FIVEX-498862 format. One record per residue (C-alpha): residue number from 1; residue in one letter; x, z, y. Coordinates in pm, whole numbers. Layout:
BEGIN
+-----+---------+--------+--------+--------+
: num : residuo :     xx :     zz :     yy :
+-----+---------+--------+--------+--------+
: NUM :       a :      X :      Z :      Y :
...
+-----+---------+--------+--------+--------+
//
This chain:
BEGIN
+-----+---------+--------+--------+--------+
: num : residuo :     xx :     zz :     yy :
+-----+---------+--------+--------+--------+
:   1 :       m :   8855 :  10039 :  13655 :
:   2 :       d :   8828 :   9706 :  13437 :
:   3 :       r :   8902 :   9715 :  13056 :
:   4 :       t :   9294 :   9644 :  13093 :
:   5 :       d :   9317 :   9901 :  13329 :
:   6 :       k :   9158 :  10124 :  13043 :
:   7 :       n :   9327 :  10004 :  12793 :
:   8 :       r :   9669 :  10102 :  12986 :
:   9 :       f :   9524 :  10430 :  13107 :
:  10 :       a :   9467 :  10506 :  12745 :
:  11 :       i :   9783 :  10441 :  12625 :
:  12 :       q :   9974 :  10594 :  12906 :
:  13 :       q :   9749 :  10931 :  12752 :
:  14 :       v :   9900 :  10924 :  12433 :
:  15 :       l :  10283 :  10881 :  12582 :
:  16 :       a :  10154 :  11209 :  12787 :
:  17 :       e :  10089 :  11393 :  12480 :
:  18 :       l :  10460 :  11268 :  12331 :
:  19 :       f :  10636 :  11339 :  12642 :
:  20 :       p :  10483 :  11651 :  12838 :
:  21 :       p :  10650 :  11674 :  13189 :
:  22 :       d :  10849 :  12012 :  13210 :
:  23 :       e :  10724 :  12316 :  13476 :
:  24 :       e :  10955 :  12139 :  13773 :
:  25 :       e :  10804 :  11817 :  13770 :
:  26 :       r :  10482 :  11926 :  13761 :
:  27 :       r :  10588 :  12108 :  14087 :
:  28 :       e :  10723 :  11820 :  14250 :
:  29 :       s :  10436 :  11600 :  14099 :
:  30 :       a :  10200 :  11878 :  14281 :
:  31 :       a :  10392 :  11890 :  14613 :
:  32 :       p :  10206 :  11651 :  14861 :
:  33 :       s :  10440 :  11388 :  14991 :
:  34 :       p :  10409 :  11303 :  15381 :
:  35 :       e :  10508 :  10967 :  15292 :
:  36 :       a :  10183 :  10863 :  15079 :
:  37 :       a :   9916 :  10693 :  15307 :
:  38 :       t :   9679 :  10705 :  15034 :
:  39 :       p :   9668 :  10806 :  14714 :
:  40 :       a :   9813 :  10576 :  14452 :
:  41 :       p :   9541 :  10442 :  14106 :
:  42 :       a :   9494 :  10662 :  13815 :
:  43 :       v :   9622 :  10397 :  13642 :
:  44 :       d :   9918 :  10359 :  13822 :
:  45 :       a :  10061 :  10745 :  13845 :
:  46 :       p :  10274 :  10865 :  13616 :
:  47 :       t :  10191 :  11043 :  13329 :
:  48 :       a :  10546 :  11116 :  13103 :
:  49 :       r :  10884 :  11177 :  13233 :
:  50 :       s :  10964 :  10992 :  13504 :
:  51 :       r :  11199 :  10723 :  13398 :
:  52 :       p :  11349 :  10351 :  13450 :
:  53 :       a :  11151 :  10050 :  13465 :
:  54 :       a :  11143 :   9914 :  13092 :
:  55 :       r :  11448 :   9739 :  13029 :
:  56 :       p :  11417 :   9361 :  13069 :
:  57 :       k :  11318 :   9153 :  12789 :
:  58 :       p :  11604 :   8934 :  12723 :
:  59 :       g :  11900 :   9198 :  12745 :
:  60 :       p :  12204 :   9079 :  12611 :
:  61 :       s :  12287 :   8848 :  12322 :
:  62 :       l :  12320 :   9009 :  12005 :
:  63 :       p :  12645 :   8931 :  11808 :
:  64 :       a :  12678 :   8672 :  11527 :
:  65 :       p :  12620 :   8705 :  11176 :
:  66 :       g :  12881 :   8875 :  10920 :
:  67 :       p :  13209 :   8902 :  11060 :
:  68 :       a :  13198 :   8762 :  11374 :
:  69 :       t :  12969 :   9168 :  11452 :
:  70 :       g :  13375 :   9299 :  11429 :
:  71 :       r :  13210 :   9580 :  11257 :
:  72 :       s :  13213 :   9709 :  10906 :
:  73 :       p :  12867 :   9809 :  10719 :
:  74 :       a :  12883 :  10243 :  10762 :
:  75 :       m :  12921 :  10383 :  10349 :
:  76 :       g :  12656 :  10568 :  10172 :
:  77 :       r :  12386 :  10598 :  10476 :
:  78 :       i :  12077 :  10677 :  10388 :
:  79 :       v :  11781 :  10581 :  10596 :
:  80 :       a :  11418 :  10704 :  10524 :
:  81 :       v :  11169 :  10456 :  10660 :
:  82 :       v :  10857 :  10605 :  10779 :
:  83 :       n :  10573 :  10682 :  10949 :
:  84 :       q :  10261 :  10849 :  10841 :
:  85 :       k :  10040 :  10562 :  10909 :
:  86 :       g :   9946 :  10272 :  10638 :
:  87 :       g :   9974 :   9929 :  10724 :
:  88 :       v :  10250 :   9962 :  10961 :
:  89 :       g :  10548 :   9738 :  10811 :
:  90 :       k :  10751 :  10015 :  10646 :
:  91 :       t :  10734 :   9867 :  10338 :
:  92 :       t :  10755 :   9494 :  10481 :
:  93 :       s :  11083 :   9626 :  10700 :
:  94 :       t :  11229 :   9802 :  10427 :
:  95 :       i :  11221 :   9499 :  10186 :
:  96 :       n :  11349 :   9279 :  10461 :
:  97 :       l :  11650 :   9499 :  10657 :
:  98 :       g :  11754 :   9564 :  10322 :
:  99 :       a :  11810 :   9154 :  10208 :
: 100 :       a :  11922 :   9074 :  10604 :
: 101 :       l :  12183 :   9403 :  10549 :
: 102 :       a :  12281 :   9225 :  10208 :
: 103 :       e :  12328 :   8902 :  10386 :
: 104 :       e :  12579 :   9091 :  10613 :
: 105 :       g :  12830 :   9191 :  10335 :
: 106 :       a :  12652 :   9572 :  10258 :
: 107 :       r :  12553 :   9674 :   9929 :
: 108 :       v :  12216 :   9831 :   9932 :
: 109 :       l :  11992 :  10069 :   9766 :
: 110 :       l :  11618 :  10033 :   9782 :
: 111 :       v :  11436 :  10332 :   9712 :
: 112 :       d :  11026 :  10255 :   9611 :
: 113 :       f :  10935 :  10650 :   9666 :
: 114 :       d :  10559 :  10535 :   9773 :
: 115 :       p :  10342 :  10543 :   9452 :
: 116 :       q :  10170 :  10227 :   9530 :
: 117 :       g :  10451 :  10077 :   9443 :
: 118 :       a :  10460 :   9801 :   9653 :
: 119 :       l :  10777 :   9786 :   9772 :
: 120 :       s :  10851 :   9715 :   9381 :
: 121 :       v :  10597 :   9469 :   9351 :
: 122 :       g :  10724 :   9272 :   9641 :
: 123 :       l :  11068 :   9181 :   9469 :
: 124 :       g :  10901 :   9105 :   9134 :
: 125 :       l :  10841 :   9353 :   8960 :
: 126 :       n :  10578 :   9495 :   8791 :
: 127 :       p :  10662 :   9868 :   8801 :
: 128 :       h :  10332 :   9941 :   8566 :
: 129 :       a :  10563 :   9821 :   8296 :
: 130 :       m :  10857 :   9981 :   8423 :
: 131 :       d :  10965 :  10345 :   8133 :
: 132 :       t :  11204 :  10500 :   8437 :
: 133 :       t :  11154 :  10537 :   8748 :
: 134 :       v :  11213 :  10736 :   9029 :
: 135 :       y :  10973 :  11000 :   8929 :
: 136 :       n :  11191 :  11044 :   8601 :
: 137 :       l :  11497 :  11055 :   8804 :
: 138 :       l :  11342 :  11332 :   9048 :
: 139 :       l :  11192 :  11558 :   8726 :
: 140 :       d :  11376 :  11513 :   8464 :
: 141 :       r :  11787 :  11621 :   8425 :
: 142 :       s :  11868 :  11385 :   8129 :
: 143 :       v :  11769 :  11099 :   8381 :
: 144 :       k :  12064 :  10959 :   8555 :
: 145 :       l :  12076 :  10707 :   8859 :
: 146 :       a :  12240 :  10445 :   8658 :
: 147 :       d :  11953 :  10482 :   8433 :
: 148 :       v :  11680 :  10355 :   8720 :
: 149 :       v :  11920 :  10177 :   8930 :
: 150 :       t :  11731 :   9776 :   8871 :
: 151 :       p :  11909 :   9486 :   9055 :
: 152 :       s :  11688 :   9240 :   9225 :
: 153 :       k :  11714 :   8863 :   9220 :
: 154 :       i :  11924 :   8918 :   9601 :
: 155 :       p :  12288 :   8983 :   9549 :
: 156 :       g :  12422 :   9262 :   9662 :
: 157 :       l :  12040 :   9441 :   9666 :
: 158 :       d :  11957 :   9687 :   9388 :
: 159 :       l :  11631 :   9856 :   9377 :
: 160 :       i :  11473 :  10217 :   9245 :
: 161 :       p :  11110 :  10168 :   9182 :
: 162 :       s :  10835 :  10316 :   9178 :
: 163 :       n :  10477 :  10380 :   8989 :
: 164 :       i :  10184 :  10549 :   8992 :
: 165 :       d :  10360 :  10852 :   8786 :
: 166 :       l :  10543 :  10951 :   9109 :
: 167 :       s :  10119 :  11058 :   9261 :
: 168 :       a :  10185 :  11374 :   9056 :
: 169 :       a :  10543 :  11452 :   9168 :
: 170 :       e :  10400 :  11658 :   9484 :
: 171 :       v :  10235 :  11887 :   9241 :
: 172 :       m :  10497 :  11962 :   9022 :
: 173 :       l :  10763 :  11996 :   9274 :
: 174 :       v :  10559 :  12271 :   9395 :
: 175 :       n :  10673 :  12501 :   9152 :
: 176 :       e :  11079 :  12355 :   9129 :
: 177 :       v :  11342 :  12554 :   9306 :
: 178 :       a :  11491 :  12389 :   9613 :
: 179 :       r :  11211 :  12093 :   9552 :
: 180 :       e :  11248 :  11948 :   9935 :
: 181 :       q :  11588 :  11897 :   9795 :
: 182 :       l :  11590 :  11670 :   9469 :
: 183 :       l :  11597 :  11361 :   9582 :
: 184 :       k :  11851 :  11426 :   9816 :
: 185 :       s :  12081 :  11553 :   9516 :
: 186 :       a :  11972 :  11249 :   9291 :
: 187 :       l :  12096 :  11018 :   9533 :
: 188 :       a :  12394 :  11196 :   9610 :
: 189 :       p :  12601 :  10974 :   9318 :
: 190 :       a :  12490 :  10661 :   9472 :
: 191 :       q :  12666 :  10746 :   9830 :
: 192 :       g :  12994 :  10580 :   9742 :
: 193 :       t :  12884 :  10271 :   9581 :
: 194 :       y :  12662 :  10186 :   9863 :
: 195 :       n :  12677 :  10127 :  10229 :
: 196 :       y :  12308 :  10167 :  10340 :
: 197 :       i :  12027 :  10354 :  10133 :
: 198 :       l :  11679 :  10250 :  10236 :
: 199 :       i :  11430 :  10529 :  10134 :
: 200 :       d :  11043 :  10339 :  10155 :
: 201 :       c :  10830 :  10667 :  10237 :
: 202 :       p :  10462 :  10680 :  10153 :
: 203 :       p :  10218 :  10687 :  10426 :
: 204 :       s :  10161 :  11039 :  10504 :
: 205 :       l :  10375 :  11388 :  10621 :
: 206 :       g :  10345 :  11529 :  10264 :
: 207 :       l :  10632 :  11674 :  10001 :
: 208 :       l :  10755 :  11274 :   9909 :
: 209 :       t :  10828 :  11260 :  10266 :
: 210 :       v :  11012 :  11608 :  10340 :
: 211 :       n :  11158 :  11503 :  10033 :
: 212 :       a :  11284 :  11171 :  10190 :
: 213 :       l :  11374 :  11360 :  10535 :
: 214 :       t :  11573 :  11582 :  10382 :
: 215 :       a :  11789 :  11327 :  10209 :
: 216 :       a :  11796 :  11110 :  10493 :
: 217 :       d :  12115 :  11077 :  10752 :
: 218 :       a :  11850 :  10896 :  11007 :
: 219 :       v :  11518 :  10771 :  10992 :
: 220 :       l :  11414 :  10463 :  11114 :
: 221 :       i :  11030 :  10396 :  11233 :
: 222 :       p :  10823 :  10116 :  11230 :
: 223 :       l :  10536 :  10123 :  11488 :
: 224 :       e :  10292 :   9829 :  11522 :
: 225 :       c :  10197 :   9739 :  11814 :
: 226 :       e :   9837 :   9921 :  11867 :
: 227 :       y :   9715 :  10214 :  11974 :
: 228 :       f :   9614 :  10413 :  11680 :
: 229 :       a :   9941 :  10380 :  11554 :
: 230 :       l :  10093 :  10476 :  11903 :
: 231 :       r :   9889 :  10789 :  11850 :
: 232 :       g :  10031 :  10933 :  11529 :
: 233 :       m :  10388 :  10860 :  11722 :
: 234 :       a :  10357 :  11269 :  11837 :
: 235 :       l :  10301 :  11417 :  11483 :
: 236 :       l :  10577 :  11227 :  11330 :
: 237 :       m :  10799 :  11302 :  11582 :
: 238 :       d :  10709 :  11674 :  11515 :
: 239 :       t :  10762 :  11674 :  11107 :
: 240 :       v :  11112 :  11512 :  11176 :
: 241 :       a :  11206 :  11803 :  11436 :
: 242 :       k :  11069 :  12076 :  11174 :
: 243 :       v :  11293 :  11927 :  10910 :
: 244 :       k :  11583 :  11850 :  11130 :
: 245 :       e :  11567 :  12267 :  11230 :
: 246 :       r :  11486 :  12367 :  10910 :
: 247 :       l :  11649 :  12171 :  10601 :
: 248 :       n :  11858 :  11938 :  10768 :
: 249 :       p :  12015 :  11949 :  11093 :
: 250 :       a :  12202 :  11610 :  11046 :
: 251 :       l :  11933 :  11434 :  11067 :
: 252 :       g :  11878 :  11160 :  11335 :
: 253 :       v :  11705 :  10892 :  11458 :
: 254 :       l :  11804 :  10540 :  11413 :
: 255 :       g :  11552 :  10363 :  11598 :
: 256 :       i :  11202 :  10264 :  11647 :
: 257 :       v :  11100 :   9960 :  11574 :
: 258 :       a :  10825 :   9765 :  11683 :
: 259 :       t :  10599 :   9585 :  11430 :
: 260 :       m :  10325 :   9358 :  11411 :
: 261 :       l :  10329 :   9247 :  11754 :
: 262 :       d :  10093 :   8990 :  11830 :
: 263 :       a :  10173 :   8848 :  12178 :
: 264 :       r :   9856 :   8662 :  12219 :
: 265 :       t :   9718 :   9029 :  12320 :
: 266 :       i :   9732 :   9165 :  12630 :
: 267 :       h :   9723 :   9496 :  12439 :
: 268 :       g :  10018 :   9438 :  12191 :
: 269 :       r :  10228 :   9353 :  12535 :
: 270 :       e :  10103 :   9652 :  12680 :
: 271 :       v :  10195 :   9885 :  12363 :
: 272 :       l :  10501 :   9709 :  12362 :
: 273 :       s :  10602 :   9783 :  12730 :
: 274 :       r :  10483 :  10161 :  12741 :
: 275 :       v :  10677 :  10248 :  12432 :
: 276 :       s :  10965 :  10055 :  12560 :
: 277 :       e :  10990 :  10334 :  12883 :
: 278 :       a :  10884 :  10610 :  12687 :
: 279 :       f :  11142 :  10605 :  12393 :
: 280 :       g :  11417 :  10381 :  12587 :
: 281 :       d :  11770 :  10256 :  12357 :
: 282 :       k :  11602 :  10421 :  12093 :
: 283 :       l :  11353 :  10118 :  12059 :
: 284 :       f :  11552 :   9839 :  11887 :
: 285 :       k :  11552 :   9504 :  12115 :
: 286 :       t :  11500 :   9294 :  11830 :
: 287 :       v :  11096 :   9268 :  11818 :
: 288 :       i :  10912 :   9221 :  11478 :
: 289 :       h :  10576 :   8916 :  11542 :
: 290 :       k :  10305 :   8885 :  11347 :
: 291 :       t :  10298 :   8628 :  11082 :
: 292 :       i :  10137 :   8506 :  10733 :
: 293 :       k :  10501 :   8458 :  10595 :
: 294 :       f :  10548 :   8823 :  10532 :
: 295 :       s :  10205 :   8832 :  10364 :
: 296 :       e :  10284 :   8517 :  10168 :
: 297 :       a :  10673 :   8655 :  10026 :
: 298 :       p :  10546 :   8932 :   9810 :
: 299 :       v :  10297 :   8757 :   9621 :
: 300 :       v :  10618 :   8561 :   9476 :
: 301 :       g :  10830 :   8829 :   9508 :
: 302 :       e :  11056 :   8749 :   9770 :
: 303 :       p :  11223 :   8875 :  10076 :
: 304 :       i :  11104 :   8651 :  10405 :
: 305 :       l :  11483 :   8575 :  10364 :
: 306 :       t :  11476 :   8361 :  10125 :
: 307 :       y :  11113 :   8276 :  10070 :
: 308 :       a :  11080 :   8105 :  10416 :
: 309 :       s :  11474 :   8166 :  10562 :
: 310 :       s :  11431 :   7960 :  10851 :
: 311 :       s :  11174 :   8113 :  11003 :
: 312 :       n :  11098 :   8367 :  11250 :
: 313 :       g :  11023 :   8638 :  11070 :
: 314 :       a :  11331 :   8567 :  10909 :
: 315 :       q :  11556 :   8555 :  11167 :
: 316 :       e :  11393 :   8861 :  11307 :
: 317 :       y :  11466 :   9091 :  11080 :
: 318 :       r :  11840 :   8944 :  11032 :
: 319 :       d :  11892 :   9004 :  11457 :
: 320 :       l :  11793 :   9349 :  11351 :
: 321 :       a :  11985 :   9436 :  11037 :
: 322 :       r :  12271 :   9337 :  11289 :
: 323 :       e :  12171 :   9587 :  11516 :
: 324 :       v :  12146 :   9851 :  11277 :
: 325 :       i :  12520 :   9756 :  11166 :
: 326 :       l :  12620 :   9846 :  11529 :
: 327 :       r :  12439 :  10176 :  11577 :
: 328 :       d :  12583 :  10275 :  11258 :
: 329 :       s :  12968 :  10143 :  11328 :
+-----+---------+--------+--------+--------+
//
């Protein structure tokens, strides 16, 4: 088995953990096939559920921007952008998807729910200079939504900032009544004002993330095209299922967006192909490729859509925004 085959086999094992075959499939796979002359190589054997072949890469063309989509943006839709692994593009996706939705005419509120405050910094704010943040909104009943919402430089795009104070919230929330519901209650007044509320979750599956999942109508999962990111999907999907069962029956998966793809590598292409087979229509057609522009844009406090408007990265998030609108309409 060469190195490429070993890579492929490892990815298949992870997907087998995500999608274990049911009992009927086990019996069918155990029965000998009279047509089989020789056993297939181990790396090509099915490891998860039997699935159709991966979708053709080109696919149908996406609709044109703006009114040409023929769909109006949803109203009051809360989406948690979540993945417990750090560095997979959560904050980048939250900022740029929000800016792209605003370009499409939606009113968008971004919620920085990570104590690191990266989303706030990415929009040109100094979170440590903020007197009121999402921390105050959660734990101080005298603070109202209007006290913490900060307009961005992008028309139609507002922000609830965060800073390191939020790291103390998980400890303080332990003694709160209905502690998993606090963010949901805090964001309720915004649902009549904004089409989309995007929550940038911390890289963990703690109480803050559970609050975000309880408040959300759906989750959007940025998935880096890399082996370790794929391994964490089982734990994440299990957490989403538990929150849906116990706290938020309406919670759904809006979609999985492949991020940080380096199409020059066999590994990146292999992960993308296997994820496409495993998740089918849950995987957005739009793929976000690696580009240095994503690292440069936060330095100047702008989304890539304004920093490098004509770049491939900006266009990819515009395409993703149109897909999101179509799925929600």
